[in-house]
N, C-alpha and C positions, 0 to 999 in steps of 0.2 A: 630807213631800218636801224634798228641801234644793234651793235653787233658786239660780241664778246669772245675775245679768244683767248682760249685756255692755255697758256704757256706765249713766248716772245723768242722762241730759239729757232734753230735753222728752218723750221717748217711754218709755225705759227707766225714769227716776227717776218718773216719774208712776205707770207699771202697778206696777212694782216695790216703789214707796212703797206704794200701796195695797194691795199683797199684804202689805207688813212689818204695817201698819196692821192688818189680819185675824187677824196673829198668825201667818203663816207664816214659814218659815225661809229668808230672802233674804240674799244676798252680792251686792255690786255689784263688778264688775270695772271698773276706772278708770284713767285715768292720774293720774301725780303730781299734776299742777296740781290736777285735781280733786280728788284724794285731800284734799289740804292744805284748800280750801274746805269740803269737806263735813266734816272732821275739826272745824272752826274752829265753822261754824254750823249743821252737821246739813243734812239734806234738807229742804227747805223747798217744800211744795205750795200753791199760792193756787189756789181754784177756787170756781167757783158751787157745786160740789158737795160743799163742805166743805175747808176748810184743815188741813194736817198737816205736822206738824214731828217728824223723829226722827233718833235718832245710828245711822245705817246701818253694818252690817257692811260694810267693804271690803276688796278684795285688790288688786293690781296685777299684770301680766302675768309679774313675776317669781317672785312666790309662790303662784300659782295651785296650787289642787291637784286631783287626779281623784276628788273625791268628792260631785260633783253629780248630783242624778236629772235635773233639768231645767234646761238652758241656755237662755236666751233671747237673742238677737243683736239687739239695738236700737242698733247703731252705724250711723253713713252708710254708705250703699253703696261709696262710695269708700275707706273705711277698711279693707273687709274684707280684700284682698290683703295688708295690714301684718299683721293680726291672725292670718290664716293661715298666715304664714311663720314666725311666733313659735313657740316651744315649749308651745303648749296643749294641757294632758293632759286627756282625756275618758276618763271609765272605760266599760266595755263595758257596753252597753244603756242609755245615758243618752240623754234625749229631747230631740232640739234643734228650736228652734222659732225661725226667723227672722223678724223683724218688718221685714225691709228692702224697700225698694221694687224694681220690677223683678222679673226671674224668674230670670236666669242664676246667681244665687248660689247656687240649688237644687244644681245640678250641682256646684259649688265645693264646697259643705259635704258634699255626699255622696262627695265622691271623697278629701277631707282627713279626714273620720272616718266612714270604713267601719265601724267596730264599734258606732257610735251609731245611734239611730233616728231619721230626719228625719222631721219635722213641716211643713205649711205654717201661716204664722200672717199675720195682717193686723190692723194698729191702726188704729181710726180716734179721731182726736182732733186737737182743734184748740189745740196748746200751743207754746210757746218757753221758752227759758231766757234769763232777763235777765243783765245786767252783774254783777249780784249773785251769781248761781249759783241763783237762786231757779226755780222751775219754776212757770209762770203758764198755766192751762187756761182758756180762754175762753168755753166755753159748756156746755151739757148733754150733747154728745156726749163720751163716753169708752168706748168698747167694743173688744174683742178677739175675733177669729173665729179658733179653731185646728181642725185636722184630718190624720187621719193620712194618710199615703200608701201604706202597707202598712195590710191589714186586720188581721194579726196585731198590732199597734200600738195598735190602737182602745182596750183595756180600761185600758191605763196611761195614755193619751190621755184618757181620759173621767175616771181617778183625778185628773190635775191639773184638769180642767175644774170638777170637784166642790170641789177643796180652793180654788179661786177663786172660786166661787158665794158666797161670804161676803164677798168683797173688795168696795170700792165703785166698782166700774164694772161694766159689762154684757159678759157674755161668753157666745159661741155656738160651739156645736161642729158642723163641717160637715162632712158625709158626702160632700161633691165639693168638697174644698179647692183643686183645681187649676181648677176653672171658678172659684171666688170670686175666687183670686190673678189671674186673667186681668181679670175684671170691674174689681177696682180698678186693675190696670195702665192698662186701657182708660181709667178714667174719671180717673186722677190724669195720664195724659199729656195727656187734654184738658186739664185745668184748669191745670196748672202748663204746658203749651205757650202758651196763650191769654195767661194772666196774664202770664208772663214777656216773649213777644213784644210784648205791647201796654202792658206796666207797669200793668194795669189789674184790678179786680174784674170778675167774670164777669157782673155787671149793667151794668156801665159797658160791656162791649164789646158785650154784647146790645142795648143801648140805640142802637147806631150803625145805620146804614141796612142796613150789610152783616154787621153782627157774627155774627148768629144764623148766617148761612149760613157764615162761616169756622169758627165753633165746631161745627157741623153736619158739615162737611167733614171736620175733624181727627178726630172722635170716629167716624165712618165710616170712615174710613181705618184707624183703630185697631181696630175690628170685624173689619173685612176681613182685618186682619192675624192677628186670634186666630183667625178662621175657616180660614185659611189652613193654619194649624197643627193643624186638624181639632178645635178647642174648641168644645165644645156651648154656647154661649153661650145665656143665656137671655132671651128677646125681652121679656119683662115687666121685668126687672130695667135692660135696657139703655134700653126706654123710660122707666122712670124717672130713670135718668140724665138723658136727654135733655129732660124736663122741668125738672130743677134747671139744667140748662146755658143752657136759653132763657130763665130766669125774669130779667127786666130790672130787677129791685128787688133782686137777689142781691148781698150783700155778701162774698161766695166769692171767696177769694184763692188763695193756694198758699204752702206754706212754701218753696219754690224762689224764689218772687219774694221774699219776706223776706229770704230768704239772700242775694239778690241787691242788694237795698238795704242789707244789713250788709256787702257786701263779702266775703262768704264763698264757699268753694267750693260749686258745685251738682251733684246727681246728673244732670245732661242726657246725660251718655254711658251711664248704667245706666237710664234712662227711656227716653230716647228714642231713643239711637243703638241700643240692643238690639233694640229694635221695628224699626228700619229694615234693620238686617242681616236679620231675619227676611223682612221686606218683599221686600227685595233676592234672597233666596234664593228665595223662593216668587213671584216676579213679581207682586208685588202696587204698584200705583202708590200712592204717599204723599206727594204734593209739598207739601202743608201741614204735615207732621210733620217733612219734611227742611228746612221753612223756620225752623221753631221750633227744630230743632238747629242750624241756623246762627247763630240768636242767641245760644243756649248756648254753643256753641264760641268766637264771638267774644267774648262775656262771659268765658269762662275764660282767655282769652288776655291779657285785660287784667289778670290778677292774678298772671301772673307776671312 
């Protein structure tokens, strides 16, 4: 299978690099600035699970071709509109797997590429791209979850799953990927919302007198929004999330908080505001979620 990875950063570079390491046919679609760095130094992964360096196959948006069986979208959500406005060719029957945060991108991709087969995808990893362009992975968590939206696509989805099984990361095939996508959305909203609002780790927040109450309220609001969309959430999975979120010793932060520290753009509109819009549509109260969105919006204005 030929694989195109949109982006060679902390997510796409890591998982695409691990696929290439396993001998899979991987090409990265990158901007010219990133292309020059990768051509000079190679794709560098530094990880507790093993370091890796390779000279990757690279294309830019002006010379990409419609030859790929699987296309992984690993870009930031705020870059998606620009990508979709470009002449981006996709062959009939290609599998598209977005690893973006939020959910609205699913409909955007379905409308843009009606000839492709859209899957759901989730990346679980704590990694970053340093100033030298190296990918730094911080712990033992490095997994992908993928799943079909159309039962007819399952066979080819599992072919890609099988191909990835030899790569140096964990992979899960989900038979209910929509619920899994919502579970992640609920969790990432709670973690990113709390850690950016208070500029602190989950443990630091939980250790304050009212910290766990705030985190719990925010988590409950997100769960209620999911339920308002008739999502059959799994109570056991959400209870496990709650245990993580109330750990006073947790060093858990968020990539959004790191982006704010680095004065970079953040995905507050795609993670927080999309949920707020659903809540308003379905008459779900979410004052804590609106509070973290206010904080994100003020921050984004500071970048202008």
